C-alpha positions as CSV (number, residue, x, y, z in Angstrom):
1,X,-10.2,-20.8,-33.5
2,X,-7.9,-22.5,-30.9
3,X,-8.7,-19.9,-28.3
4,X,-12.1,-21.2,-28.1
5,X,-10.9,-25.0,-28.3
6,X,-8.6,-24.3,-25.2
7,X,-11.4,-22.9,-23.1
8,X,-13.2,-25.2,-23.7
9,X,-11.0,-27.8,-22.4
10,X,-10.7,-25.8,-19.3
11,X,-14.3,-25.4,-18.7
12,X,-14.5,-29.5,-19.5
13,X,-11.5,-29.8,-17.3
14,X,-13.1,-28.0,-14.3
15,X,-16.5,-29.6,-14.7
16,X,-14.8,-33.3,-14.7
17,X,-12.2,-33.1,-12.1
18,X,-12.6,-35.2,-8.8
19,X,-12.0,-33.2,-5.9
20,X,-9.4,-34.4,-3.5
21,X,-10.0,-31.7,-0.9
22,X,-8.4,-32.2,2.8
23,X,-8.6,-30.5,6.2
24,X,-5.9,-27.9,6.8
25,X,-4.4,-26.0,10.0
26,X,-1.8,-23.7,8.5
27,X,-2.2,-20.5,5.9
28,X,-1.5,-22.0,2.1
29,X,0.9,-20.8,-0.2
30,X,0.1,-21.4,-3.7
31,X,1.9,-24.7,-4.4
32,X,0.2,-26.1,-1.2
33,X,-2.7,-26.9,-3.6
34,X,-3.0,-28.6,-6.6
35,X,-4.2,-26.7,-9.4
36,X,-5.9,-29.8,-11.0
37,X,-9.2,-30.6,-8.1
38,X,-7.1,-29.6,-5.6
39,X,-8.9,-27.9,-2.3
40,X,-7.7,-27.2,1.0
41,X,-10.5,-26.7,4.1
42,X,-9.7,-24.3,6.3
43,X,-11.5,-22.2,9.9
44,X,-9.9,-18.9,9.2
45,X,-10.7,-15.1,10.2
46,X,-10.2,-13.1,7.1
47,X,-9.6,-9.6,7.2
48,X,-9.5,-7.0,3.9
49,X,-8.3,-3.4,4.2
50,X,-9.4,-0.9,1.9
51,X,-8.3,2.8,0.8
52,X,-11.7,4.6,0.4
53,X,-12.6,6.7,-3.4
54,X,-8.9,5.4,-4.7
55,X,-10.3,6.3,-8.1
56,X,-11.1,9.7,-7.1
57,X,-7.9,10.1,-6.3
58,X,-6.2,8.8,-9.0
59,X,-8.2,11.3,-11.2
60,X,-7.0,14.5,-9.5
61,X,-3.2,13.3,-9.5
62,X,-2.0,9.4,-9.9
63,X,0.7,9.9,-8.9
64,X,0.0,11.0,-5.5
65,X,-2.6,8.4,-5.4
66,X,0.5,5.7,-6.3
67,X,2.5,7.0,-3.1
68,X,-0.9,6.6,-0.9
69,X,-1.6,3.2,-1.9
70,X,2.3,2.0,-1.9
71,X,2.2,3.7,1.6
72,X,-1.2,2.5,2.7
73,X,-0.8,-1.5,1.8
74,X,2.8,-1.3,3.2
75,X,1.9,-0.2,6.4
76,X,-1.4,-2.8,6.6
77,X,1.1,-5.8,5.7
78,X,2.9,-5.0,8.2
79,X,0.4,-5.1,11.0
80,X,-1.2,-7.8,9.2
81,X,1.9,-9.6,10.0
82,X,3.2,-8.1,13.5
83,X,-0.4,-9.8,14.1
84,X,0.3,-13.3,13.1
85,X,-1.6,-13.0,10.2
86,X,-0.5,-13.7,6.6
87,X,-0.8,-11.8,3.2
88,X,-2.6,-13.9,0.2
89,X,-4.2,-11.1,-2.2
90,X,-3.6,-7.5,-3.4
91,X,-6.5,-5.8,-5.2
92,X,-5.4,-2.4,-6.4
93,X,-6.1,-0.3,-3.0
94,X,-6.9,-3.2,-0.9
95,X,-4.6,-5.8,0.9
96,X,-6.5,-9.5,2.2
97,X,-4.9,-10.6,5.4
98,X,-5.6,-14.3,6.3
99,X,-5.5,-15.5,10.1
100,X,-5.8,-19.2,11.7
101,X,-5.2,-20.4,15.1
102,X,-6.8,-20.6,18.7
103,X,-6.7,-16.6,18.5
104,X,-7.0,-15.5,14.9
105,X,-10.5,-13.8,15.8
106,X,-8.9,-11.5,18.5
107,X,-5.9,-11.1,16.0
108,X,-7.6,-10.0,13.3
109,X,-10.0,-7.8,15.2
110,X,-6.9,-6.4,17.0
111,X,-5.1,-5.7,13.7
112,X,-8.0,-3.8,12.1
113,X,-7.8,-1.3,14.8
114,X,-4.2,-0.7,14.5
115,X,-4.5,-0.4,10.9
116,X,-7.2,2.2,11.6
117,X,-4.8,3.8,14.5
118,X,-1.6,3.5,11.5
119,X,-4.1,5.5,9.5
120,X,-5.2,8.3,11.5
121,X,-2.3,9.2,13.4
122,X,0.6,8.3,10.6
123,X,-0.7,8.1,7.4
124,X,-3.5,10.7,7.0
125,X,-1.1,13.4,8.7
126,X,1.9,13.0,6.6
127,X,0.3,13.4,3.5
128,X,-2.1,15.9,4.7
129,X,1.1,18.1,5.9
130,X,3.2,17.3,2.2
131,X,-0.2,17.5,0.4
132,X,-2.7,20.4,1.5
133,X,-5.2,19.9,-0.9
134,X,-5.8,16.7,0.5
135,X,-6.7,18.5,3.3
136,X,-8.6,21.4,1.9
137,X,-10.3,20.1,-1.4
138,X,-13.0,17.8,-2.1
139,X,-11.2,14.4,-1.6
140,X,-10.8,13.6,2.0
141,X,-8.7,10.3,2.7
142,X,-10.3,7.7,4.3
143,X,-10.0,3.9,4.3
144,X,-12.4,1.1,6.1
145,X,-10.9,-3.1,7.0
146,X,-13.8,-5.6,7.6
147,X,-12.9,-8.9,9.2
148,X,-15.2,-12.3,9.4
149,X,-14.3,-15.7,9.7
150,X,-16.3,-19.0,8.6
151,X,-15.0,-22.2,7.0
152,X,-13.3,-21.6,4.0
153,X,-12.2,-23.9,0.7
154,X,-9.2,-22.8,-0.5
155,X,-8.5,-23.5,-4.4
156,X,-5.9,-22.7,-7.2
157,X,-7.1,-20.9,-10.0
158,X,-5.9,-19.7,-13.5
159,X,-4.0,-22.0,-16.0
160,X,-0.3,-23.5,-15.6
161,X,2.2,-21.0,-14.7
162,X,-0.6,-18.0,-14.0
163,X,-2.9,-19.2,-11.4
164,X,-3.6,-18.1,-7.3
165,X,-5.5,-19.2,-4.7
166,X,-8.8,-18.6,-4.3
167,X,-10.4,-18.2,-0.8
168,X,-14.1,-19.4,-1.0
169,X,-16.6,-19.1,1.9
170,X,-18.9,-16.6,3.7
171,X,-15.4,-14.8,5.3
172,X,-13.5,-13.5,2.4
173,X,-16.8,-12.4,0.9
174,X,-18.1,-10.6,3.9
175,X,-15.2,-8.7,5.0
176,X,-14.8,-7.4,1.2
177,X,-17.9,-6.0,1.9
178,X,-17.5,-4.7,5.6
179,X,-14.6,-3.1,4.3
180,X,-16.2,-0.9,1.6
181,X,-18.8,0.7,4.5
182,X,-18.5,4.2,4.6
183,X,-19.7,5.0,7.9
184,X,-17.5,8.0,9.6
185,X,-16.4,7.9,12.3
186,X,-16.3,4.2,12.8
187,X,-12.9,2.5,10.2
188,X,-13.2,-0.4,12.0
189,X,-16.1,-3.7,10.9
190,X,-16.1,-7.0,12.8
191,X,-19.3,-9.6,12.5
192,X,-20.8,-11.1,15.8
193,X,-19.5,-14.2,14.9
194,X,-16.1,-12.8,15.3
195,X,-16.7,-10.4,18.2
196,X,-18.2,-13.8,20.3
197,X,-14.8,-15.2,19.9
198,X,-13.0,-12.3,21.1
199,X,-11.1,-12.4,24.4
200,X,-13.0,-10.7,27.2
201,X,-10.4,-7.5,27.1
202,X,-10.2,-7.8,23.3
203,X,-13.7,-6.0,23.6
204,X,-13.1,-3.2,25.7
205,X,-11.4,0.1,24.8
206,X,-10.8,1.4,28.6
207,X,-14.0,0.7,29.8
208,X,-16.1,0.8,26.6
209,X,-17.2,-2.3,24.9
210,X,-16.6,-1.9,21.2
């Protein structure tokens, strides 16, 4: 089969590629990394913001679920950009933000708290007012945001004309897992590695160490 030959060729090509990995200082676009053998190392803080139990919501009413996901992703994306982050991936009801630079940890952690404020003070009340069943039914609107930092290797995966950046390292994996936590009333989770690099004032909510 021709498709089997193409797949075998792709695998052989990846195995035989000579890596050309360079250090980076800025968040990359897809075109900045070569599809064959290209890679860039970044020190980055990675943020994932995720809606909770969206599958359950979609089974109840797909159009309501679509409205909620669109509102959540648009609002979270605005906040990521407002906090000097870069949006590089959407996955269903989840958005990934990348932060670099000397204040990346503080910016990412602050963004997580702002996303929580947006969700609890704006999105959730507005949708529950429009759709009372969200407040009275078994499905409850919820979310979580996770943040970690590490060295990240950025490569380009896929095939010609159909490819995207892949972010490989501890930070993207741990941030994604943190965003899947459901530990109400907490909705923002950062690692100790991020916390230890925060500005001192960013560690406090009033006089409470967060």
